[in-house]
N, C-alpha and C positions, 0 to 999 in steps of 0.2 A: 671637417671644419678647419678653417684657417688657423684657429687657435692651436689645434693639435699639430697642424703642419709646422707652425712656428716652434712649438715645443720640440719637435723632432729636429728642426734646423739648429736649434740652440745646442744640440748634442753633437752636431757634426763638427769635424775639425774646421778650424778657421781657414778661410780662403787665403791662399798664399798671396793673391794679388792685393789683399788689404794691407799687407805689411804690418810692422809692429810699431810704427810711429804715429801711427795714426794722428699732475695738474690740478683747484677750487677750494674754497673754504668749506666748512661744515664738519661737524664732529661725528666721527664714525662711532656707532654704539654697539655693533655686533660684528662677529667675525665674518670673513668673506664667504664662508660656506653657508651662512644662514639664509633662510628664505622666508622672512616674515612678511605679513601684509599689514602695514600700518594703517591706522584710521586717520577749503582748502583745496584747492582744485588745481588741475593741470590740464593743459591742452596737449593731447598726443601729437603730435605732428610726426767654471767650477775650479774653485781654487784650493790649494793645500791649506790645512788648518794652521800651519806655521806661517803662512803668508796671508793674513786677513785681507779681505777685499775692502776698498773704501766704499762700502755699499750703504744703501738705504735699507732700513728694516722692511719686513714683510708688510703689505698693505692691511694686515689684520690689526695693526695698532690703532691708537685712538684717533689721531688727526692726520688727514692727508696733507702732504706738502704741496707746494705750488705745481709740482710736476705729477701729482697724483699718487706717488708713493707716500711714505711717511717721513716726517721730519727726522733727519739723521744727525747724529752727534759724532764729532771726531773722537778718536781714542784718547784716553788719558795717559799721562806720563810718556809723552812722545819724545822722539830723538830731536835734540836741538838742531836748528838749521845748519849750524857750523859743523855738525858731525854727519851731515847727509852726504856721504861719499860712497861710491860703489867699490867693489873689491878691485876692479881694474877700470881705467879710464876716468871719465868725469861726467857729471850730469850737465845738461844744457840749462840755461837760465829758465826756460819754460818748465823743464822737468823739475828743477829745484823748487820752483814756485808751487807746482802741483803737489810735491811731496811735503811741503812745509806744514807742520802740524798734523800730519797724516800717518806718520810712521811710529808705531808703538816701540818702546824700548825693547831691544832684543830681537826685533824683526829686521829683515834685510830690506833696505830701501829699494834695491833693484827689483825685488819681488813685488813690492807694492806698486812700483812704476809699471812693471809688466802686467799686473792685474788691470790697471787702468787702461793700458794700451790694448789689452785683449777685449775690454769692454767696448772700446772704440771700434775695433775690428768687427766684433759681433754686431754692433748697431749698423755699421756700414753694410755688412754682408747680408743681414736679414732684411734690411730696408730695401735692398735691390730686388728682393723676391716678393715681399709683402709689406708695404709701408704701414698700412693700417694695423696689421698684426704686431709690427714692431712698436708703434706708438702705444698700442694697447698693452704690450708687455712692459713698457716703461711705466704706464699708469698703474698697472697691477703689481709693480715691484719685482717682476720676473727677470729683468735685466738689471742686475745690481750695480749701484754706483753710476748710473747713466748720467745724471746731471753733473756730478763732480768730474767725471772723465771728460765729458763734452766741454765743460768750461775750461778745464786745465790742459787738455791734450788734443782735442779734435773739434775745434770751434766750428768747423765747416758742417758739422752734424747738428748744430744748434736748432735748425728748423724742426727736428724730431722732438726734442725736449720742449720746444715752444708749443708744438701741437698737443703735447701731453699735459701742459700746464693747465691746472684747474679741472682735470678729469677725475672720474670716479670709477673705481673697480667695483665688481659685484660686492654687495654687502648692504648694510643699513647705516644711514647717516642722519644726524640731526641738523636742522637749519642749513640745508644745501644752498649753495650760491644760485641766485636766479640766473636764468639763461636758457639757451637751447642747446641740447646735446644729442649726439648720435651714437648708437652702439657700433663699435668698430668691427668686431668679429663675433656677432651673436650666434648662439645655437638655435635650433628650432624650438627650444623650450624657454627662450628668453622672455622674461616677464618682469614687470616693475610695478611699484606703487608710489604714489605721491599723496600723502595724507589719505583722503578718502577715495581718490581716483586710482585706477589701476588699468593695466593694458599689456599688450604684447608688441606694440609698434616699436620700431627701431629708431625713432626720433621722438624726443620729448621736450616740452617746455616747462621749466621749473619757474613758477611764479613767485614774486616777492611775498614773503610771509609763509612759504611752505615750511612745515615743521619737520617732516620726515620723508626721506627718500630711501626706498629699498629696491634692490635689483638682484635678479638671480638668472643665471644662464646667459647673461648678456656680455660677460667678461669685463668690458671696460667701455666707459662713455667719455667721449671727448667733446669739448665745446665746439660749437659750429660758428 
């Protein structure tokens, strides 16, 4: 399955060619590993511990962000902008803007910047091989800090986070946003339920007023 292929790719060394410069509403009510059948209808159709990543939390948290992962919060007690200086050389204006409010006190700003650049490299490298799997990984929160890195360091990759916006990872959600969604890298066991309706199709339509959406084995759903 492409999901497993991507997972393997994320462990590979970053491609040298990439260089170093490089989604929906609804409240999630259970962890991504759950496989409930809710009871309304639908039409089927790695970074060191000392250098924390500017990442979004796991999608098992309560509410998905607009890019499908969860809403992230910046670190507390951050280094003032005036003190954002590397051991040697200097940061560019773009780099300083990315680091602003993102570097915890005691952390190395250069390490935080490197983490963001590596996220950009990872997105670019994996998207060349499997774009759907990459977008799905953003939705599922498996590529940490994707939105922040793209906004601050690699705006050319914004189409990837735009595709992920409003998406849902496997799990259970209350009051899902109406719209049509497709499963990006489903397994053969992909199944879903929308209130009293259920199925195994890889494209669904969430109607206005749907109370619960559950998905298992589908990995991630993106808006069509």
